[in-house]
N, C-alpha and C positions, 0 to 999 in steps of 0.2 A: 609578443602578442600581435599577430598580423593575419589578416585575411587578404586574399588576392584582390587587388584593386578592381573595382567595377563588378565584383561578384557579391550580391547580397548574401549575407549569412543566413543561417536558419532562423535565428531570432528576428532578424529584420524582415524576412519573408512572412513570418507569422504575424509580426506587428503590422506590416503593410496590409496584410489580408484583413485584419481586424479593423484597420482604418477604413478600408474600402467598403467593408460591410456595415460601417456606421456604428460599430461598437465603442470605438474610442476616437479621440481627435489626436492627430499627430502633434507632438511637442518636441521642440529642439533638444531640451535637456534629456528627455527620455530617449530620443534617437542617439544621442551621444553615449548614453549608458548602454543601449542596445549594441552599439558598435564595439564597445569594450568587452561586453559579455560574449559577443559572437567570436571575438578573438580568443577569449578564454576557452570557449568550446572547442575551437581548433586545436589549442594547446593540449587540452584534455584528451582529445581524440588521438593526437600524436603520441602522447604518453601511453595511452592504452595500447596502441599498436606496438610501441617499443616493449611494453611488458609482455605482449603476446609472443614477440620474437625471442624472448628469453624464457627458457624452460623453467628456470628457478622463479622468475617473476610470475609466470603463469601458475606455478605450483603453490607458491606462498602468498601471491597477491600483494607483494611488497614492492617497494620502490626500485629494488634491483639496480641501484646505481644511477638511474635516470635523474635528471635535475627535477626538483619539485616544481610544480606549477603554482605560480603566485596567484592567490585568490583575490577576492574583492570585498570591501566593506562599504556598503551603500547606506548613506544616512540622509535624513531630511525630514521636514515637517510631515505630519500625518496627511494622508490623502494624495500624495504626489505620484503614486503609481508603483511604489516599491514592491508591494505584494503581488501585483499583477505581473510585473516583469520577472519576479522570482518564480512565479508559477510557470511562465514560459521557459525560463532558463532551466529549471529543474527537469521539466519534461524532455528537454533536448540533450541533457547530459549523456554522453555516450557510454560512460562507465556504469555497469550494472551495480557495482558496489557503491551506492550512493544513499545518503540518508538526509532527510529534511525534518527538522524538529523546531518547535518553539524553544528558545534558548533556556528558559527556566526548566522545561521538562528535561532537556539534555543534561543540565547540571544536577537535577534530582536523580537521574539515572546514574550519572558519574559518582555522586556522593554515596549512593547505595552500593555501587560496585567497590568503592574505596573502603567502605565499612566492612563489606564481606571479605575483601582481601586482607584487611587488618585482622579480622577474626581468624582467617586461615593461618596467618603468621603466628598469632598467639597460641593457636592450637597445634603448632608444629607441622602443619601441612604445607607450608610455604616457606621458602628461604628468604623471601623479599621483605625486608623490614619496612621499606618505603613503598606504600601501596600505589602512590600516584603514577609513577612511570609504568607500573604494571597495567593499570587501568588504561592509561594512554595508549599503550601498545595494543591492548585488547580492542579498544575502540577503533584504532587505525586498521586493524585486520578486518573489521566489519565494514568499514566504509572508507573509500579512497577520497570521496568528496563529501564534505559536510556542509549542509545549507541550514542557516539559522534564521528564524524569524524573530523579530523583536529582541534584538541583542541588547540586553541591559543588565547591569550588575547592581544589586541592592543588598545582597546577603553577604555578611562578612566571611562566613564559612566558604562560600564560593570564591570570594575575592582572594582568600589566602592560598588557594590551590591552583588558580587559573594559570599563573605563570608557568609552573612546572608541568601542568597537564598539557597546555598548548605547546610548550617547548617540545614535549614528547611527540605530540601529534604532527607537528611540522617536521621534526627529525625523521619521522616515519613516512614522510612524503604526502601527508594529507593536505588537500586543498580546501580552504575555508571560504565560503561565500555567505555574507551576513547582511541583514537589513537592520537598521536601527533608527531611532529618532534623535540620537545624539552622536556627535563626532567622537572618535576614540579618546581624545584628550579629556572629555567630560564624563567618561564612564566612571562610575563609583565616586562621583564628585562629592566631597565633604564626608566620605565614608570613613568609618573608624579604621585607624592604622593604614590610611590610603598610601602612605609612602612605600609600604610593602607591595602594594598593587601596581605601582608605576612600572615595575619591570615587565609586567604583563602587557601594558600598553606598548612598550618598546618592541616586545616580541611580536605583537599583533601587527604593528605598522611595518615591520621588516618583511612580513610574509603576505601582506594583502595590499592591493591598490585601494586607496580611499577615494570615494566619489560622493560628492554632495549632489543629491538629486533635487534641484531647485526648479521643478516644473512651475509653469506660470500660474497655476491655479490648483485648487483642491478638486480633483475629479469626482470624488465621492459627493462633495457638496453640489457640484453641477448636476449630477445624476439625481440626487434626492430632490433637487429643485423641480425636477421634471415630473414627479409623481407624489401623491399624498403618502404620508407615513402612518396614517391611522385609518383603518378600513373597517367600516361597519355598515349594515349588520352582517352577521355570519351567514355564509351560504356560498353558492357557486361563484358569485361575483367577487366576494372578498378573497376567496382562495385564488382566483385568477389574478386579482390585483396583487396579492402577496407574491405569487409566482413572477409576475411582471416586474415588481420592485426588486426581487432577488436577482433576476437576470440583468436588470438595468444596473444594479450596484456591482455585481460580481462578474458579469459577462458570461455567466454559465447557467445552463438549465438546471443543473443539480449541484453536487459537491461531494465532499468526502466526510465520513463520520470521524469523530475524534473523541478521545476520552481524557478528561481532566482528572488528575490525581490531587486530592485535597486532604491532607492530614490522614492518609491511610484509607480514605474513602474515594469513590470514583463518581464522576458525573459524565454520563455518556451524552455527547452532543451529536444528534443524528446527522446534521448537515452543516458543513463549514466550507467556505471558499473565500479567498482574497481578504482575509481578516474579518469576515462576517460569520455569524452563527445563527442557526434557525432551530428553535425548539418550541414545543407546545406548552401551553399553560399547565396542563396536567403534569408534565415532566418537571416543570419548574416550581409549581406551587401546591400540587396535591401530594407529591412525594415529600418525604422528610428532608427538608433543605434548611441550610443555615446561612448566615451572613457570609461565611467563608466561601460557600458555593457561589454565591452571587458576586463576591469580590473576585473570585477566580475568573468568572466570565468577563467581568468588567476589565480586568487586566489583560485578558487574552484577546478580546475582540473589540474592534472599533464600532461595530454595529451588531445589534442583537435583534433578530426577528422573533416575536412572541405570537404564536398562533392560538386562535380559538379561546380568547379570554371570555368567560361567561359572565352573565349577571349573577351577582352573589347576594345571598341573604344572611341572616344571623346564623343559620344552620351551616354555613360555609365559612365561619369566621376564621378558622385556622388557615384555609387557603387564602382568604382575604388578607390575613396578617402577613403571610409570606409574600403575597403580591405587593403589599405596601413596602416591605423590606426590599424586595427586588427592584422596584422602581426607584426607591430612595438611593440604593447602591449604584444603579446605572446612572442616575442623575448626578450624584455626587462625584462620580468618576468620569463624567463628560462623555458618556457612551450614547451613540445614536440608537434610537429604538424605532422599529417598524412593527405595528401591531394590527392584528385582526381581532375584533371584539364584538360582543353581542349588541352593545349600545354605546352611546357617547360616554366619555369619562365620568361625568357628574352622575350618571345613572347606573354605573356598574355595581355599586354597593347599595342595597335597598334599605338596610336597617337604619333607623334614625337615632338610635341611642347606643351607648356602649363605646369602648375605647376605639374599636375599629371604625365606627361611624365617624368619630372625630378625626382620626388619623387619615381616613380615606379622602377627606376634603383636601388635604395637602397633596395626596396622590393624584387626585383628579386635576388639581391645579398644575401639577408638574407634567402630567400627560398632555395637557393643553399646551404648556410652554414648550415641551419637547417636539411638538409639531411645527413650531414657528421657525421661520428662517433665521431669526436672531439667535435661537438656541443652536441650530445647526452651524451657523456661521461662527459662533463662539467656540466651536470645537476645532478650529484650524490654527490654534496658537502654538502647535508643536509640543504640547505637553508630553513628557516622556512616558507617562503611564499609558498613552495610546499610541 
């Protein structure tokens, strides 16, 4: 992995431009990672050209004998810039056959394919008794570069197949780039039958460069310090304040939609960027939602923007109950929250009796606490769930 001395790579140029525009502050650790990923982009570009020079490589989109390009596993505490740098890297990948996914979503997809392949074998429509290599080759044909956000392993079903699945991916020439809050040696730590999983760690380390991103500070914390995280009353000013907080945190005017799969159901998230999500109160609390929906949000995003929280009375007790559950879940999972609301937390629920009135006092207290710097500062401990 080398780039010509004295020639800034594409990532470095993009990074320097954002520094010049005041979007981010230059950090030595981030710059070191940028240099590594710029070299990786050069290697991926060379591999793409070598594929084009081979008619078989072009036809089948396979490795065609070229050496596989070693990927990268980037780990470190929350808020050090991993998602931001992954955003830039993915944008500059020269290969059109690329895929970026949250690791849990990728594994859900892989497990569903494995189940389907197993059914095909049992029905006599496939000769492959072991479905894992088949699925690995299928995934490799779809993407030559796989980028994973929030690489973590907690499910024993995933742990048991990862070694064989990734062994196939790497044999097919796939390059893996991943971000995580934990180093490879601590993946699936204390998990059931972890000794079986250790082979996967060895395979992973053989095929990626491991880099700890130990930037000097939590950039999200710095940015949230610059603006309030609770905007009231509702109106033009609060909408503009939410837009400004979003841009401050993500570095983007907008973002991309994303759909979370939860036990066969879906939660459409209209706007996501750099590990943050933006949804309306109506989407989160007026629709039929459960604790699983809110837990999926908490596990996926480090910051959740909740827009247009109204003042609620007894006639809206169902929405109020969901809002209570939402805030409890985000609070318990140490998620940052940015809110636009009709009024201050203590006045959001107007009923004075009933279960919701009692429980909402805790919600109001938590909403106040979640605005404090102590709460935000407490989220920088590197918890793997974030």
